[in-house]
C-alpha positions as CSV (number, residue, x, y, z in Angstrom):
1,M,16.4,6.6,-9.9
2,S,17.3,3.2,-11.2
3,T,16.3,2.4,-14.7
4,L,15.6,-1.0,-16.1
5,T,14.8,-2.4,-19.5
6,A,11.8,-4.6,-19.6
7,K,11.3,-6.8,-22.7
8,A,7.7,-6.8,-23.7
9,K,6.3,-10.3,-23.8
10,S,5.2,-9.9,-27.4
11,G,8.8,-9.8,-28.5
12,V,8.7,-6.1,-29.5
13,A,11.5,-3.7,-28.7
14,P,12.4,-3.2,-25.1
15,I,10.5,-0.5,-23.2
16,R,12.6,1.9,-21.1
17,T,11.0,2.2,-17.7
18,S,11.7,3.0,-14.1
19,E,10.3,2.1,-10.7
20,S,8.4,5.5,-10.7
21,I,6.9,5.0,-14.1
22,D,5.9,1.4,-13.2
23,N,4.2,2.7,-10.1
24,Y,2.2,5.2,-12.2
25,L,1.2,2.5,-14.7
26,K,0.2,0.1,-12.0
27,A,-1.9,2.8,-10.2
28,V,-3.7,3.8,-13.5
29,F,-4.4,0.1,-14.1
30,T,-5.7,-0.5,-10.6
31,L,-7.8,2.6,-10.5
32,G,-9.1,2.3,-14.0
33,G,-10.3,-1.3,-13.6
34,D,-11.2,-3.6,-16.4
35,E,-13.2,-1.0,-18.1
36,Q,-10.1,1.2,-18.3
37,R,-11.9,4.4,-17.2
38,R,-10.0,7.6,-17.3
39,I,-8.3,8.5,-14.1
40,G,-7.9,12.1,-12.9
41,S,-4.6,13.5,-11.7
42,S,-6.0,14.2,-8.2
43,E,-7.1,10.5,-7.9
44,L,-3.6,9.4,-8.9
45,A,-1.9,11.9,-6.5
46,V,-3.9,10.4,-3.6
47,R,-3.1,6.8,-4.6
48,L,0.6,7.5,-5.1
49,H,1.0,10.0,-2.2
50,V,2.5,12.7,-4.4
51,A,1.6,16.3,-5.2
52,P,-0.9,16.8,-8.0
53,A,1.6,18.9,-9.9
54,S,4.0,16.0,-9.8
55,V,1.4,13.8,-11.3
56,T,0.6,16.2,-14.1
57,N,4.3,16.6,-14.9
58,M,4.8,12.8,-15.1
59,L,1.7,12.3,-17.2
60,Q,2.8,14.9,-19.6
61,K,6.2,13.4,-19.9
62,L,4.8,9.9,-20.4
63,A,2.3,11.1,-23.0
64,A,5.1,12.9,-25.0
65,E,7.1,9.7,-25.4
66,R,7.6,8.4,-29.0
67,K,5.6,5.3,-28.1
68,P,3.5,6.5,-25.1
69,M,2.3,4.0,-22.5
70,I,-0.6,6.3,-21.6
71,D,-3.3,8.2,-23.3
72,Y,-3.5,11.5,-21.4
73,E,-5.8,14.5,-22.0
74,R,-5.6,17.4,-19.7
75,G,-8.9,17.8,-17.9
76,R,-10.1,14.4,-19.0
77,G,-7.6,12.2,-17.3
78,V,-5.4,9.3,-18.3
79,R,-5.8,5.7,-19.3
80,L,-3.2,3.1,-20.4
81,S,-2.2,2.5,-24.0
82,V,-1.8,-1.1,-25.1
83,S,1.9,-1.1,-24.2
84,G,1.2,0.6,-20.9
85,R,-1.4,-2.0,-20.0
86,R,1.0,-4.8,-20.9
87,R,3.7,-3.3,-18.6
88,A,1.2,-2.6,-15.8
89,L,0.0,-6.2,-15.9
90,E,3.6,-7.5,-15.9
91,I,4.3,-5.5,-12.7
92,V,1.0,-6.7,-11.1
93,R,2.0,-10.2,-12.0
94,H,5.4,-9.8,-10.4
95,H,3.9,-8.3,-7.3
96,R,1.2,-10.9,-6.8
97,L,3.6,-13.8,-7.5
98,I,6.1,-12.4,-5.0
99,E,3.4,-12.0,-2.4
100,T,2.4,-15.7,-2.9
101,F,6.0,-16.9,-2.8
102,L,6.7,-14.9,0.4
103,F,3.5,-16.3,2.0
104,E,3.6,-19.9,0.9
105,V,7.3,-20.7,0.7
106,L,8.9,-18.3,3.2
107,G,6.1,-18.1,5.7
108,Y,5.7,-14.3,5.8
109,P,2.7,-13.0,7.7
110,I,0.0,-11.7,5.4
111,E,0.3,-8.2,6.7
112,D,3.9,-7.9,5.6
113,L,3.4,-9.2,2.0
114,H,2.4,-6.0,0.3
115,D,5.3,-3.8,1.4
116,E,7.9,-6.5,0.7
117,A,6.5,-7.2,-2.7
118,E,6.4,-3.4,-3.5
119,K,10.2,-3.3,-3.0
120,L,10.9,-6.4,-5.2
121,E,8.3,-6.2,-8.0
122,H,10.4,-3.9,-10.3
123,F,13.6,-5.8,-10.1
124,I,13.0,-9.5,-10.8
125,S,13.9,-10.9,-14.2
126,E,11.4,-12.7,-16.4
127,H,13.4,-15.9,-15.8
128,F,13.0,-15.5,-12.0
129,E,9.3,-14.7,-12.4
130,Q,8.8,-18.0,-14.4
131,R,10.7,-19.9,-11.7
132,I,8.5,-18.5,-9.0
133,A,5.3,-19.3,-10.9
134,A,6.5,-22.9,-11.6
135,K,7.6,-23.4,-7.9
136,L,4.1,-22.3,-6.8
137,G,2.3,-24.4,-9.4
138,H,1.2,-21.5,-11.6
139,P,-1.3,-20.0,-9.1
140,D,-4.1,-17.7,-10.4
141,T,-4.7,-15.9,-7.1
142,D,-2.5,-14.4,-4.4
143,P,-3.0,-14.8,-0.7
144,H,-5.3,-11.8,-0.6
145,G,-7.6,-13.3,-3.2
146,H,-6.4,-11.0,-6.1
147,C,-6.1,-12.6,-9.5
148,I,-2.6,-13.1,-10.9
149,P,-2.4,-12.2,-14.5
150,A,-1.1,-14.9,-16.8
151,L,2.2,-14.6,-18.6
152,D,0.3,-13.3,-21.7
153,G,-1.5,-10.6,-19.7
154,T,-4.9,-12.3,-19.5
155,M,-6.8,-12.7,-16.3
156,P,-8.1,-16.0,-14.9
157,S,-11.7,-16.9,-15.8
158,R,-12.8,-16.2,-12.2
159,H,-11.6,-12.6,-12.5
160,G,-14.5,-10.3,-11.6
161,I,-16.7,-13.1,-10.5
162,S,-15.2,-14.7,-7.4
163,C,-11.9,-12.7,-6.9
164,R,-11.1,-9.8,-4.6
165,C,-9.4,-7.7,-7.3
166,G,-11.9,-4.8,-7.1
167,L,-10.9,-4.4,-3.5
168,D,-7.4,-3.1,-4.0
């Protein structure tokens, strides 16, 4: 498992994360929606295509961290902490910017975007992310109609009104 260090955009100490942890955070964010409802382990297991026991083990590990990125209560589910939400939004931003770049600049067919972006989203630098956004004119939606979070983690004003974010 490769490990990367992601510097939180707020300038706080770097967060140690991995591709697997990022996938859990992104899944909790996607399933929890804007209201950040608690997500059950079985719902996460289905989303991530892993065994429920593996989900429980990962959630317990993440909740036990000194600065946890999740709030987990056995039997009640999980939701993101402030730092977990920040990281999840960063990964979502990477993913959606990469999809847009692949589609608009490299001419990828829309059906290939998601899988390719999944492979790349964890490994781009913040500098590369900024260059992609600038090259694309700082878009606020991807080719699927999903909102692209801003650099500060906020969503565009059209989010929840005329976007397709709830259809993930």
